[in-house]
N, C-alpha and C positions, 0 to 999 in steps of 0.2 A: 819647115812648111814646104809644100809642093806648089808649084805654079802650074797653071793649065798649059797643056802642051808639052810639058816636060816629063821625063821618066820618073817614076815614083822613087827610085833609089838615089836620085840626086838630092843632096841636102845642102843647105846653106850653113857654112861653118864660120864661127868667130874665132879668129886666131889671136891669142894673147901671148906676147913674148914672155919667156921665162925670166923672172927677176931674181936677182941675188937674194940670199936669205935675210940680209939686213935692210932691205928696202921695203917701204910701206906703200900699200895701195890704198888710195883714198877714193871713196865713192860719194859723190855729192848728190844729194836729193833734196827736194823741197817737200817737207812733211806738213801736214795740217797743223796749224797753230805755230809754225816756225817761219821766219822770214827767209828769204833767199840768202841773206848774209849769215844765217846760222848754219853751222856745219857739224857733221858727226864724223869723228875719226875712227876708222876700223883698223886695228892692229892685230898682229898675230898673237900678241899676248894680252892686250887690253882694249877696252872701248871706253870712250868718255864723251860727254857733252860739254860744250864750252861752258866754263864757269864752275864745273865740278872737279874735285881732286882725283888724281890717279890713285887706284887701290894700292895699299902698302905691299911691298914685296914680302914673301914668306921668310921666317927667320932662318939663318944659316944652320942652327942646331937641328931643325927639322930635316933639313937637307942631308946633314951628316948622318942622322938616324936612319933615314931611308937608305943611305949608302951602305950602312952596316947591315941592315936587314936584307938588302937585295940578294947577296950570295946565298943566304939561308932559304929565302923564298924560292930562288931559282932551283935549289936542290929539292925542296918539298913538292913543288908544283907537279913534276912528272909523276911522283908517287901518288899524289892525290888524284891526278887525272886517271891513273890506273885503277883506283878504287871506285871511280865513277862508273855506275852500271851503264853498259852500252848494249842495247837490245835491238835486234839480235846481235849476239857477239860475233865480231868479224873473225873469219878464219875457222869457224865451227860449222858443222852441218848437223841436221836433224835436231833431236831434243837438246843436244849439248849447246846449241846456239842460245837456248833460253835459261841455262843454268848459270848462276853467278859464280865467279871465281872464288878461290879460298880467301883472297884479299877482301873481296866484297862481303863474303860471309863474316869475316873477322870484323870488318867495319860495322856491319849490322849488329853483331853481338855486342861490340863495345858501345855502340850508340844506345842499344836497349838497356845494357847494364848501367850506363851513365844516367839515362833518363829515369830508370827505376830507382837508382840510388838517390837521385835528386827528389823524386816523388816521395820516397819513404822518409827522407830527411825532413821534408816539408810537413808530411803527415805526423811524424813524431813530434816535431816542434809545435804543431797546431793542436795536438791531443792534450787535453787537460783532464786530470783525475777528478771525477765529479765529487762535489762536497756532500751531496745527499746520497746515502746508501739506500739500497732497496729496503722497504719496510720490514720484510721478513729477515733481513740481515741484522737489524737492530732490535727487533721485537723479541722479548724473552717472556717466559712465564715466571710467576712467583710461586715458590714451593714452600709449603708449610709442613713442619715436622712435629711429631709428638715429643713429649719431654724425654723419651728414651732415644731420640735421634732418628726414628724410622719415619718415612714419608707419611703424611696425613692427607694432604690435598694439594692441588695446584690450581692456579687461576691464570687466565690469559689465553689468547688465540693460538699462540705458537708454543710448542713444547721444545724449548731451547734454553740452555744455560751456559753462559760463557765460563770457560775454565782457563786460568793462566797456564802457559806452556809448562811451567815448572811443576805444576800439579798433575801433569799427564806423564806417566812413566815413559822412559826412553824406549823400552821395548814396544810400547803401544805406538809411539810415533814412527818407529822404523818399520813396524808391520804395515802401516799406511804407506810409507815411502816406498817400501819394497813392492807393494801392489800397484802404486800409481805413478811414482816418479823417483826412481832410485838415484838419478843424477841431480836431484833437486838442489843440493848445496853447491853444485858446480855449473849448472846451466844459467843462461842469461835471463831466464824467465819464460822463454818460448822454445819450442822444438820445431825446427823447420820441417823435418820429416813428418812429424806428427801433424803439423799444421797443413801440410800438403795432403796427407791422407784424409784429414777432416774435410778439407775443401772438396776433394774428389768424392767423398761420400755424400757431401751436401748436394752435389750435382747428380750423383747416382742414387743408389738405394742403400738402405741400412742406416744405423744410428751414427751419431757424430762423437760418441764417447771414445775415450782411449787415446785420442790424438792430442790431448792438451796436457801441458805441465800442470803442476799443482798451483803455480802462480796464475796461470790462465783460468783454471777452474775457480780459484778464489775470486778473480776479477768477475767472472760470470756470476758467481754467487751473490756478490755484494754490489756490483755496479750495473750489470746488464740483465737481459732477460734470457729465456731459453730458446729463442728463435734459431732455426736451422738456416742461416743465410750466410753468404760469403761476406757481406757487409759487417755482420755481427762478429764473424771470425776475425776480420781484419781489425776492427776496433778492439776486440779482445786482445789481439797480439800487441797492438800499440800500447794499450793500457798496461799489459803485463810487462813490457819492456821498461816503461816509465816507472811502474810500481817497484820493479826489481832494483831500480837505481835509487829509489827513495826510501824503501823499507828494508829492514834486515830480514834475512831468510827466516829467522825464528819468529818474527812478528807475522810474516806471511803464513807460515805453517800454523801458528796459533789461530789466526783468523780462519784459515781453511778448516781446521779441525772443529771449530766452533760454529761454522755456518753450513756445513755439508749435510745433505739429506741422507738419513739412514733407514728410512721406512718406519712403520708403526707410528707415524705422526711425529717423529722426532727429528730435530736438527741438532748437530753437534755430538761429539763423542760422549759427553757426560750423560745426556738424555738417552743416547743409544745404549750405553752401558746399563743404565737403569731399566730400560725397556726390554732388553734381551737377556740380561743376567741378574737384574735386581740388585745391582751394586754400583758404587761410584766408580768413575773411570780410574781413580788411583788404586783400586783394588783388583783390576784386571790382570790376568797373566798373559803371556805372549800368545798362547794358543787362543784364548778368547778374543784377544785383540785382532788376530788374523781373521776370525769370523766376521768381526765388525768391519775390518778393512775390505773384505770381499763384497760387502753391501754397497760400497761406493760405486761399483760397476753397474749397480741397478738393484735396488732392494726388492723390486717386484720379481726379479729373477733369482735372487740369492737368499731370500729369507727362507730358511729351511722349514719353517712351520706352515708355509702356504701350500706346498704340494710335494709329492715324492720327487718330481723332476727338479724342483728347486733344491730339495735336500741333496740330491746327487750332485748338482752343480756347485752347491755350497761346500760340500766335502772336498770336491776336486780342487776348487779354487783355494780353500783353506790350506790344503796340503801344498799346493803350488807356492803360496805366499811364504809358508814356513821354509820351504826349500830355497826359495828366492832369497830369503834373509840369510841363509847359510852361504849362498853364492856370493853375496855382496859383503860377507864378513861381519854381519850383525847378529848372527846366532851361531853358536858352535855346533858341530855335528853331535856332540854328546848331549847338548841341551835339546837339540831337535829330536833326538831319539826318545826323549821323555814324552813327547806329544804324538802318540800314535792313535789315540782315540779322540774322535771328534767331540768337542765340548758342546753338547746340545744346549741351545738357548731355551729360555722359557717358551712355552707354547703360545702365550700371549702376554702382552705387557700387563703388569699389575695395575689394576684399576684403583680409582679413588672413590670413596663413598661420598658422592656429591648429591646435593639436593635434600639430604636429610640432616642429621645432627652436625656433621662436619661443616656444613655451610654456616651454621650459627657460630661455630668455633672460628672459622675463617673470618667471619664478619667482625667478631670481637678482636681478633688478633690484628687484622688489617687496620682497624680504627686506632688501636693502641700503637701499632708500629709507626704509622704516619705521624702521630702526635709525638711519640717519644723520640723518634729519629729526625723530626723536623723535615718531613718529606711532603712535597706537594702531591696532589692527586696525579698531576702530569708525570712527575718523576716516578711515582709508584707504579703507574700504569705502563711505563716503558718496560717494566719487568726486570728480571735478573736477580731478584732478592730471594734469599733463603731465610725464612722466618722460623726460628726455633721457639716453639710455644712452650707454655708451662703445662699444657693439658696432659693428664695422665690417661693413657689409653684404657687401662683396666678400670679405673674409677669411672671414666666416661661410659664405658660399656655397662657397668653395674648400675649406674644412675639411670641410664636410658632404659635398661631392662626393667627397672623397678617402676618407672613411670608408665611404661608400656603395659605392664601387668595391671597397674591401677586403672588405666584407661579401659582395658578390656573388662575389668570387673565392674566399672561404672556403667558401661554399655549393657551389661547383663542385669545389674541390680536397678538401674535408673535409666531405662531406655529413653524416657521422655525428656530428660534434662541432660543426659551425658553428652549430647551433641554440642552443647554450649559450655562444657566444662573446659577449663584451662589449667595447666600445671606449669609452674616454673621452679627451677631448682639450681643450686650452685654449691660447689665445694671450694673453700678457700683455705689455704694453709696459713699458719700464724705468721709466716714471713711475707705474706701478700700474694703468693702464687695462686692463680685460679687454676684448680686442678680438673674441674669438670663442671659442665653446665647442661641443663636441659632447656632448650629454647623453644621447643614446639614439635609437633608431629612431623613437619616437613617444611623446610625453608621456602620451597617453591610454591607451596600452598598457603603458608602463613609466613609472611615476610618479616614480621617483627619478632624480637627475641624475648620470650617470656622470662628468662632469667635476668634480663636487664631492664624489664619494664617496670615503671613506677605507676601501677594501675590501682592497687587496692591498699587499704590501710594496714599497718602492722598489727593493730589490736594489742592484745595482752602480751604478745612477743616483745613489745617495746619496754615492758616493766623493768628489765635489768638495767636499762640506761637511767631510769629514774632512781633506782636503788643506788647505783654507782655514784650518781651526782650528789645524792643526800649523804652518803658515806664520806664523800670527798669534801663537800662544802659545809655540811651541817645544815640545820634548819633555823629559821627566824620566825618566832611566834608573834613578835611585836614589830611594828614598823621601824622603830629606831633602836631596838634592842640588839644585843650581841648574838651572834650565831651560836647555836647549841649543838654539841657533837651528837651524831647519830651512830648507833652501833647496830649490828644484826639483831640484838635483843630488844631494841627499842620497840615499844608497843604502840599500836594504832588501832583505831576502831575498824573492825572487819565486817560489820553488819551491812546488809544491803540497804541501798537508798539513803546513805548517810549524806547530809547536806555538806557541800564544800564551803569552807570558810576562809576568809582573809583576816588579817589582823583587825580590821574594822567591823567584821561581822560576816553574815552569809554572802555568798557570791551570786549575783543576779545576772542572767543573760540579757541581751538587748531587747528581748521580748518581754522582759519583766518577770521571768520565771526563775525560781530558785534552782540552781544547778545541784544535782545529787549524783553520786557515783552508784553504779550498780554492779552486782556480781552475776556471774553465769548461773542461771537457774534460780536467781533471787535468794541465794543462801546467805544466812547470817553466821558469822564466825566469832563475834564478840571481840574482845581485846586479843590481838594477835601480834606476835613479833614480826618484824619486817622479813627476817630470814624465812620464817614459816609462811608468811603471806606470799612471798615470791615462790616458794616451793609448791604451794597449793594454788597459785595463780589467782589470788584474791585481789580484785581490782580496787575496791574502795579505799584501802589504806594508801595506795600509791597515787590516787588522784589528789588526796589531801597532802601527801608527802611532797608531790610536785609543787603544790601551791606554797608549802612551807619552805621548801628549798629555793624556790624561785624558778619560774618557767624559763627565764632566760638562761639560767645556769644549767637546767636540764637539757635545753636545746644545745648549748655549747658542748656539754659532755657527750651527747649523742653524735654531734658532728666530729668532735675530736676522736671518737671511737671508730668513725668510718662512714656514718650516714651523710648524705649530701644535703646541703642547705636547701636545695631546690625541692626536696621532698617534704618540707615542712609547710604547713598552712598557718592559719591564725594562731597567735600565742594565747590560747584559752585553756581552761582546765582539761579539756578533752585531749590535749597534747600528751598528757601523762599516761593515758590509756591507749595510745597508739593511733592518733589521727594522722600521723605522718605516713607517707606512702613510699617507703624505700623499696628497692629492687631486691630480689633474692641474693644477688651478688653482694650488695651492700649490707644486708642483714647478716649474711655469713661472715663478712669482713668485720662487722661490729662485734659479734660474739668471739671471733678469733682474737680480737684485742684483749678481751678478758683472759683468754687461754694463754696469751703471750705476756702475762704478768703486767698488763696495762700499757704495753707499747703497741701502737698501731702502725702497721705497714700498709701503705696504699696497695689495693689489689692490682695486679698486673697479669697480662696474658702472654707476654713475649720475653724470653730470657736473653736472647741475642739475635742479631741480624747480620748477615754477610751479603755481599753482592759480588758475584763472580769470584768468590773465594776471599775477598777482602772484607775486613771487619767494618761494620757501619756503627758509628757512634750512637749510643742509646742512653737517654736520660735515665738515671737510676731512680726507681720509685722512692718516694719520700717515706720516712718513718718518724714517728714522734711519740712522746709520752702523752698518753691520753688521760690516764688516772694513775694514782700511786699503786705500786705493786700490791700493797696490803689490801687496798680497795678491790683490786681485780681478783685477788684470792678469795675475798669474802663473797663476791658475786659468784665466782666459780663454785664455792661451797654450797651456796643456795641452789644453783643450777644442778649440782650433783644430787642434792636432796630431791629436787623436782623430778629428776629422772628415776631415782630409786623408788620414790613413792608411787610413780605412775607405772613403772615396769620393774618390779622387784626381782623377777626371775632373771631377766636379761642383765640387770645391774649386778647380780651376784657373780656373773662371769665376766663382766666388764665394769669394774669398779671406778674407772677413771672417766667414764662417759658422762657428759652433762647434756641436758636438753630441756626444752620447755615448749609446751603447746601454746599456740596463739589463736585467739578467737576475737571476733568483733561483735559489738552489741546488735548490729543490724544483720548479722549472719551472712555477710557478703564475702568473707574471706576466712580461710583456715590456714594456720602456719604450724610448722614445727622447725625449731632451730636448735642445734646442739653441736657438741664438739667431741671428737674421738681421735686419739693419736695425733694431736696438734693440728687437726683439720676440722674446720667448722663447716657444717652443711645446713643450708636453709631450703625449705620446701614450702611452697604456697599453692593453694588450690582455690579457684574462684570460678564464677560463671559470668560470661558476657556473650550476648547475642550480637555478633559483629554485623549482621545484616540489618540491625535496627538501630543500635546506639553503642556508645562506649561506656555506658553506665553499668557498674556491677549489679548482678542479679542475686537474689537469695539462693543459697547453696541447695536448700531442700534435700539435704541428706547426701549429696554427692561426695562431700568431704568427710562423711562419717560423723562421729561425735568426739568430744574431748577425751572420752575414755577409750574410744575405738577410732582413732584418728587416721584417715587416709594419708595425710602428709607424714605422720610418724611411720606408717608402713613403708612409704617410699624411702624415708630417712634410714630406717633399719635395714631395708633391703639393699640400699646402695652401699651401706657400710658392712653388710654381712653380719648383722647382729642377731638375726633370726627373729 
């Protein structure tokens, strides 16, 4: 401080004598809350308040450790100080003052690399492979095949079918590897140079293709989206590294070949091979494989069918891929020399006939496949199934053409009623295979399947089942008497309006009216053998025969032969003249039982199923003895006579064909069912106005007459009988 009157530079100084190092200076003060007797000791090493312990001294081991580290620290400190940036740098002039030294540059680079390595390590550890794949990576289509193995139809949103790597030829695999990633089996799953190029292109212009390994592309296909962002590229690289450590190279390649986009609506090599060359991937040669491999660079640019420019690009890349295969030792020069001509793909992928008859076939096959293979709707809808059906392409075409011809003729001859006419038809082999069906004019316009519909009664087409039951079980004229054998020569009353009798007397319906059988046209035939009655389709003997045999036995015989229990109504005399309403498939199946010597095989529409090349277990259709072989032959003999009497000219050239017309008393349905070459075919025609009700309407000539039957015309046209 300064005093008034004194010079400003004069100061008051407190002089303290220098003390030896071991002496202590104590400063006594009176603090708030402390008495004057309290003192605080200040030491060079410690401070304490009276009543508190002195802090413990540090361990000697720590002191020794410091002593050992001190020389090393002394050596490093000067070097570390030299790395410390000093700006501006002393001893430099101009711009050099602001430039770091090489040591500083080295320190910065090492620091950057260390931080980057740490960040990548953390990112790798934090990256988890997603459990859920992209929907398009798992979704596949279901493909249906004709009985000859050619494709029939496909269902599903995505055209893709997984193929095991073992089923993809090695030349095909290496064509892809040569085009996309020749070092695939050696790299760690990513390409640093390619990744750098891709990131650069992301910031700049141009596409991001060509910079990724196959592993990265597979990751993008199944886990990520197609965004052009650095973030997605980084995630892609992390996933690729992790996936490369978890999956084998072959598994990654298989996944890539099955999920890549090849254009023409296809994913995967299998669908691409079918779309571009109409064959399975296992049938491709290396030249065709090179064309498909070129599409991975962009199908819009390399599908040769799209434009001349595309064609030129495709040829150039195809040639380059084959040359590249030679360079990497996967194709010999001699083999390369064989492929000088570009293998032109199909102009467009082969289409499938959808919306018409094939949709009815697909519907039947899908229902059967799920039931026989025990598949849920969810499992089946995920796709990937190859369903090999029993449908015969030629028979299906012939049957469809025959019905189409009948439809056209009906519109010409009966324009007022033809619009409500319906036709159902089916061909079933004696071993149960459904070979052809006619389900309707167009599945998209009429969703239900006429061949499988239980809409109208069988009428007199049911008589063979009554005949077979009587031949098998015999008849019982008295309630407690023994059964009497029936033969084809057994006589019955064939007159019209013959009252139906029970062992106790006439049969009365619930309305109190006596029931009588009636013949078409009211014809009387007198006493007639059962063989002849069936051949001429005389109804009255069979209504009484059914009562004598037992309606329960008649029904059991019909069910054993192939008719469904659900198609039967009340167990009354009308059952014997066809009150049951079987489908065309089941009627054909029932007649096939007689042609198979009395053994019934359940009708089926799928022979085998695979999924991605692996066999799917399929329950075998049941077969059983329906009637004795002798009975079946007797029924067949009567049906041959029926065909010969109705169509003598055709029978002369086709002696083994059997068949019978079927009519109903109320004229609501007309049938023809017969067998030729171990295949039974059933055709039904009827009328329903779907806009008003589901009740059958009178045919009014739409189905012709028993002598000139439209169902027979369809039958003969489908079988080529003329």
